[in-house]
C-alpha positions as MATLAB code, in Angstrom:
seq = 'MAGFWNPASARLQRVQRVLYFVSFATVYWIDVFIRHKYLKILASSIDYCREHKGMELYCYCFMPSHCHFISETQL';
ca = [
     -15.123 -189.217 -216.347;
     -14.352 -186.363 -213.785;
     -17.891 -184.955 -212.074;
     -19.743 -188.226 -212.998;
     -22.274 -188.553 -210.008;
     -22.656 -192.097 -208.670;
     -25.914 -193.217 -207.009;
     -24.494 -196.018 -205.274;
     -21.859 -194.208 -203.812;
     -23.499 -191.096 -202.728;
     -25.595 -193.264 -200.774;
     -22.991 -195.051 -199.268;
     -21.531 -191.561 -197.981;
     -24.750 -191.154 -196.269;
     -24.492 -194.755 -194.265;
     -21.374 -194.170 -193.415;
     -23.014 -192.315 -190.314;
     -24.695 -194.009 -187.515;
     -26.966 -192.257 -184.565;
     -27.303 -194.279 -181.567;
     -30.131 -194.417 -178.757;
     -28.264 -195.629 -175.826;
     -30.165 -196.043 -172.698;
     -29.026 -198.477 -169.153;
     -29.478 -199.072 -165.678;
     -27.490 -200.088 -162.775;
     -28.474 -203.787 -161.624;
     -31.002 -203.525 -159.016;
     -31.778 -199.682 -160.112;
     -29.533 -198.954 -157.201;
     -29.225 -194.806 -156.996;
     -25.361 -194.898 -157.987;
     -25.295 -191.174 -159.652;
     -26.211 -189.516 -156.973;
     -22.725 -189.423 -156.011;
     -21.036 -186.821 -157.330;
     -17.706 -188.995 -157.450;
     -19.692 -191.515 -160.148;
     -21.058 -189.192 -162.073;
     -17.961 -187.681 -162.765;
     -16.697 -190.845 -163.949;
     -19.379 -191.380 -166.331;
     -19.329 -187.677 -167.293;
     -15.183 -188.006 -168.040;
     -15.972 -191.111 -169.951;
     -18.314 -190.283 -171.994;
     -16.086 -186.694 -172.863;
     -13.136 -189.142 -173.716;
     -15.730 -190.731 -176.416;
     -16.137 -187.427 -177.337;
     -12.663 -186.060 -177.902;
     -10.739 -188.999 -179.087;
     -13.354 -191.729 -181.031;
     -15.255 -189.029 -183.084;
     -18.938 -189.885 -180.942;
     -21.327 -186.783 -181.263;
     -23.314 -186.074 -178.255;
     -26.716 -184.622 -179.092;
     -28.839 -185.185 -176.087;
     -28.468 -186.836 -172.767;
     -29.788 -186.843 -169.198;
     -28.154 -188.196 -166.347;
     -30.341 -189.866 -163.670;
     -29.829 -191.263 -160.083;
     -30.021 -195.082 -161.183;
     -30.210 -194.886 -165.114;
     -29.050 -192.716 -168.431;
     -30.018 -192.071 -171.953;
     -28.160 -190.149 -174.478;
     -28.687 -189.612 -178.375;
     -25.126 -189.543 -180.429;
     -23.902 -190.428 -183.760;
     -20.541 -191.727 -184.903;
     -18.652 -191.955 -188.076;
     -17.402 -195.512 -189.028;
];
């Protein structure tokens, strides 16, 4: 029947999007990201995921020894 709304399938469509809080630190909290070349590697890796893997980045915080970001992806 055309136009029939099925609440189970609507709920399934909402579950397809997943939000992640990602946080990681370097070993022994060594200040690795004070060097521009390492920070650039991290930033370019995240850019790659945004462009090719469907990651949406909402916010991020790069610090000398660790990183936090909130992102979303479609499954």
